[in-house]
C-alpha positions in Angstrom: 131.2 198.2 63.1 131.5 195.1 62.0 133.1 193.5 65.4 136.4 192.6 66.2 138.4 191.0 64.2 139.3 187.4 65.7 135.8 187.0 64.6 135.9 187.8 61.3 136.5 184.5 58.6 137.1 184.5 55.3 136.7 181.6 52.4 139.8 180.9 49.8 139.3 179.9 46.5 142.1 178.9 44.8 142.0 177.3 41.8 138.5 176.7 41.1 136.9 177.3 37.3 134.4 180.0 37.1 131.5 177.8 36.8 132.0 176.0 40.1 132.0 179.2 42.2 129.0 178.8 43.4 128.4 175.2 44.4 132.2 176.4 46.1 130.7 179.5 48.1 128.0 176.5 49.2 129.7 174.0 49.7 132.2 176.0 52.8 128.3 177.4 53.9 127.9 173.7 54.7 130.9 172.7 56.0 131.3 176.4 57.7 128.4 175.4 59.5 129.0 171.5 60.0 132.1 173.0 61.4 130.9 176.0 63.9 127.1 174.9 64.9 125.3 178.3 62.7 125.2 179.2 59.0 127.9 182.2 59.3 127.0 185.4 58.0 127.7 186.9 55.0 129.1 190.4 54.9 130.3 193.3 52.7 133.1 195.3 53.5 133.7 198.6 52.1 137.3 198.8 52.2 137.7 202.7 51.6 135.1 203.1 55.4 137.9 200.7 57.0 140.7 202.8 59.5 143.1 200.6 61.3 143.9 202.2 64.5 146.2 199.3 65.0 148.4 196.8 63.3 146.4 193.6 63.1 148.2 190.4 64.7 147.1 187.7 63.4 145.9 184.5 66.4 147.9 182.3 67.2 144.6 180.2 68.4 141.7 179.1 66.1 140.5 176.6 64.2 143.2 177.3 61.3 142.2 176.6 58.3 139.6 173.6 57.1 140.0 172.9 53.3 137.1 171.8 51.9 136.4 170.6 48.5 132.4 170.0 47.1 130.9 166.9 48.0 127.8 167.3 45.7 129.0 169.1 42.6 124.5 169.4 41.7 123.9 172.9 41.8 119.7 172.9 42.0 119.6 170.3 45.1 122.5 172.9 46.8 120.6 176.0 46.1 117.5 174.8 47.8 119.0 172.9 50.2 120.7 175.8 52.1 117.5 177.7 51.1 116.1 175.3 53.4 118.5 176.4 56.6 118.3 179.9 56.0 114.3 180.5 55.8 113.4 181.2 58.8 109.6 179.8 58.1 109.3 175.8 59.2 107.1 175.0 56.5 109.2 177.5 53.3 112.0 175.1 54.7 110.5 172.1 54.3 109.2 172.7 50.2 113.3 173.7 49.7 114.3 170.2 51.5 111.6 168.2 49.6 113.0 169.7 46.2 115.8 168.3 47.0 114.5 165.4 47.1 112.3 165.3 44.2 115.2 166.6 41.9 117.4 162.9 42.2 114.4 160.5 42.1 113.5 162.6 38.9 117.5 161.8 38.3 116.5 158.6 39.3 114.4 158.0 36.6 116.0 159.4 33.7 118.5 157.4 34.4 116.1 154.6 34.0 115.0 156.1 30.7 118.7 156.4 29.6 119.8 153.0 30.0 116.2 151.8 28.2 117.7 154.1 25.5 121.1 153.1 25.3 120.1 149.1 25.6 120.2 147.6 21.7 117.9 144.9 23.0 114.9 147.4 23.6 113.2 148.1 20.3 111.4 151.0 19.3 108.2 150.1 20.1 108.6 148.6 23.0 111.2 151.5 24.1 108.6 153.7 23.7 105.8 152.2 25.4 108.3 151.8 28.4 109.2 155.9 28.8 105.8 156.6 28.4 104.7 153.7 31.6 107.9 155.6 33.8 106.7 158.9 32.8 103.2 158.6 34.0 103.5 156.2 37.0 102.2 157.9 40.1 104.6 161.0 41.3 105.2 159.1 44.7 106.7 156.5 42.9 110.3 157.3 42.1 109.9 159.5 45.6 109.0 156.6 47.6 111.7 154.2 45.4 114.6 157.3 47.0 113.8 157.0 50.3 113.6 153.9 50.5 117.0 154.3 49.5 118.4 157.0 51.4 116.4 156.4 54.8 118.3 154.7 58.0 117.0 153.6 60.5 118.1 155.9 62.8 116.0 158.6 60.6 112.9 155.8 61.2 113.5 156.1 65.2 113.6 159.9 65.0 110.8 160.8 62.7 109.1 158.0 65.1 109.9 159.8 68.6 108.8 163.5 66.9 105.1 162.1 66.2 105.6 162.6 62.4 105.0 158.4 62.1 103.1 156.6 64.5 105.0 153.0 63.5 108.7 152.8 62.6 107.9 151.9 59.1 109.5 152.5 56.0 105.7 153.2 54.0 104.6 155.5 56.6 107.4 157.6 57.1 107.1 157.2 52.8 103.8 158.4 52.8 104.1 161.0 55.6 106.5 163.2 53.8 104.2 162.9 50.9 101.0 163.8 52.6 103.0 167.0 54.8 104.5 168.1 51.6 100.7 168.1 49.7 99.7 170.0 53.0 101.5 172.5 53.0 101.5 173.5 49.3 97.8 173.3 48.6 96.8 174.8 52.2 99.1 177.8 52.4 100.8 178.4 49.0 98.2 177.9 46.7 98.6 174.8 43.8 99.6 178.0 41.6 102.3 177.8 43.6 106.0 177.1 42.0 109.5 176.5 43.9 112.5 178.3 42.3 116.6 177.8 43.3 118.0 181.6 43.9 121.3 181.6 42.5 
């Protein structure tokens, strides 16, 4: 028994290339969460076992069709974000969300290297030196720059009110995020832990 049909929803994907199906499904799951307030439970229904005892009528009420398209096309951070939302372990969820930040922080660093490579004014020797410099910088540098770009005043106020930081300052949030991630990795999972996204 899968419950009343009126409580079942379905996802229809139209005109979607095969390589975009997973990110489209994840985007739909996230939109469902925004619309309904919880993550959907995915059920596999064996149609051969269904017994139709009465005619199924389409309800007039309800939310109707909610069209959605993926706003984020990077699959790996989408997987990590969804894994974080689905996780029942707060620390594992935190690591998943951190991997989203890490992905975009490293992407920004890669874009800097690409810009250097395309700059005709940069010699081969200078390109090599600057690339090594970018790659060998302190690992929290790219993360801090990303947090600086995406953090709002409301986020800082929330972090302060929740006790994550003692003062409403960006540097405290940056250091706090990095320190908390390290405390989880080195304390609970060990230094050999590698977090991978699941397809």
